[in-house]
N, C-alpha and C positions, 0 to 999 in steps of 0.2 A: 346597878351595873356591874357585871362580873369581869374578871380579868381577860376574858377573851373577846369583849366587845371591841369592835374595830373603830378607831376615831374617824369622824367625818373630816372631810377636806376643810370645811368652815372651822370645826373645832381646832385643827392643827394650825390653820392660818392665823386664828385668834391668839393662840399661845405664842407663836412666834413674833406677832406684833406687840403682845404685851411684854414678853421676855427679852426680845431683840437679841437672842443668843440661842442658836440651834443646839448647843451643848446642854440647855436647860430642858430640851424635849426628851421624851423617853426614846429609847432606841426604836420602838414601833412607829412613834410619832415622826422620827426622823426619815424613816424609810417612806412613810406615806407623804411627808411633805416633799421629799425629793421627787417622788413620782408625780406629785401634783404640780410641781413647778414645770416638770417636763411636759406634762399634758397640757398645761395652760398655754404653752407656746408652740405645741405641736412636735416635740421632740421625742425620740425614742429612747427611754431610760436604759435599754439594754446596751447601747452604744456608749454609755457613760459620758454624757455631754458635760457633766459638771464634776468637780471635785471639792474637797473640804480645806479649808485652811483656818488657822488660828490668827485673827487679825484684831489688833487692839484689845486682846484678851477675850474675844468672843469667836465662836465657831460659826463660820459663814461659808457659803458657796462661791466658787468662781468658775468662769466658763473656760472650757477646753476647746481645742480646735474643732472637734466633733460638733460642738454646739453651733459655733458660727458658720461652719460648712453646711450644716442641715437647715440653719435659718435662712441662709442665702437662697437655698433651693425652695424652701417652703413659701417664702415671701417674694421670691423673684427679685432679690437685691442684686443690683449690678453696680460696678464702680464706674462713675461718670468722668471723673477727673481726679488726677493725683498730681500735687504740686510739692516741691521741696525747697527748703531754705536752710541756711546754717547761721547760728548766732552763738558767739562766744564759746565755740567748741561743742555746741549742740546741734545736731542734725535733726530737722523738723519736717515730718511729711504730713500733709493735709490732704485727706481723702473725702471725696463727695460721692455719696451713694443715692441710688434711687430704687424705690420698690415698684412692684408691678401697678400699684394704684397711682404712681406718679409723685408720691411724697418723697422729699429729699432730706438728707441730714449730712452734717459734716463733723468730721472728728480729726484730731491731730495725734500723731505718734511721735515721740522723740527719744533719741538716744545720745549718749555722750560719746563723741568720737575724738576727743583731744588725745594726741600722741598715739592714736591708732594708725596702722598702716597695713598694707598687703590684705591678706585673707581676713584678718580680724576687722579691718575697716569695711571690706565688702560685706561681711556678715552683719556688721552693725547697721549699715545702710538698708539692707534688705529687712532687718528686724524693724526698723522704724516704719517702713511702709506696711509690713505685716500688722504692727500695732495699730497703725491709723485705720486700715481696712476693717480690722476685727472690732475696733472700738466703734467705728461708724455703723457696723452691722448690728452690734448689740444695741446701740442708741436708737436706731430707727425701728428696731423690733420691740422697743420698750422694756429691755433688760438693763436695769441700772446696777450692773456688778462688773467686778475686775475680770480682765481676760488673763490668760496664763502668762502672756508676754509682759503683762504689767506686774504680776505677782513676784516676778524674779527680782524686780528692782525695789520692792517694798521691804525695808529693813525689819519692819515689825511682823511681818507675815511669816508664819511657820507652817509647813506642812502638816496636816492632820490626818491620821490614819483612821478612816472610818469604813467599817465593813458594810458594803453596799446592800448586802442580803439581809443582815440584822440590824444594822444602824448602830452597832456597838462602836464607841469611841475608843482607839487605842491611845497609848501615851505618844506624846510629841517628842521626837528624837532631836536634841540640840544639834546645831550645824557642826560643831566641833567634833562631837562624837560620831556623827554620820560620816564626816570626812575621814577620821581615823579608821573607822570600820571599813569603809570603801577602799581606802589605801591598802589595808591589809589584804582584803579580799582580791585586789588586783594583783597581788603577788602570788596567788595560788592558794590551793586548799591547805597546804602545810603551814603557811605564813598566817592564815585566818584561823586555824586551830589554835596555833600558839598565842595569837592575839585574844582569842575569845576565852581561852583557858586562864589568861591573866586578868580577866575582867571580873569585877565584882558581882554579886548576885543581883544588886539594884541595876547595874548597867545592863545586865543580860535582859532583865525584866523590861527595861526601857526600850531596848531593841525589839523584843518580843518575837513570836514565832514567824510573823509574816516578814519582819525586817531580816531575821536570820535567814529564811528561805531565799530572799533576794541576794544576800551576801554569799550564799552557797553557789547560787547560780552564777554569780560574777567569778568566783573562785574557781568554779568548774571550767568556765570559759577561758580563764587564764591558764589552766592546766592543759587545755587542749585547744590552742588558738587556731589550729589548722582545720577543725571541724566546722562546717558550714551549718549542719543541722542543729536546731535547737535542742537543749537538754531539758528533760522534764524534772520538775522538783523531786518526783518519785525516784528517778535515777540518782539524783544527788543525795538524797537522804541515806541510802545505803553505803555511800562512800565517805561520809563524815562520822568520825568517832564520837563527837559530842552529841548532846540533845538539850534542848531548851529546858531550863529549869523554872 
């Protein structure tokens, strides 16, 4: 077998089952696996229905909004009933869904609302309903994976930067570093420039080219808050004096 041989869907699925960790697949295998999962449930991979996270030390997929939205349309999933209860500061929503074949499923979504009020409380209540509906959709469609509304509340879940075209896995950026970088970017290009210059080479490498491009876009927006049109990365590159090392 030469290096250009494309792995079959069966080969890739077997490797995932054996290894239990998408990080142990080759980049090419990750790309094919991602597409295979999309095809198996009728999703369009170009819409990025899934993203990657590091969960319990393993690289895995979780479902984005595009995933559940498409699944509802493909399988004719409709919400039949939604009920809500509150228990010890936790707001719980139960959603019952039905597909076009008459099958039903039920899932819950829960959020903490203790000490919340006003807009924060309103957002939490809506989030619980969204959780319930998306979890029920994934369940009735046979996808046993986390939804993005759940990932936010899992302490051990870290965002994983995976190039969807090549399957290459980038470094995981710690929350503290991501927060510090974002805070600097929100103050504008000059502040981000000063922050970046003060960072070590290892820190710059951890953030990487993709992370840096995102920070530049944020900084550019902070510099020109009145502009409504999006700024391209190409425009931003020429305005920033540093380059990734």
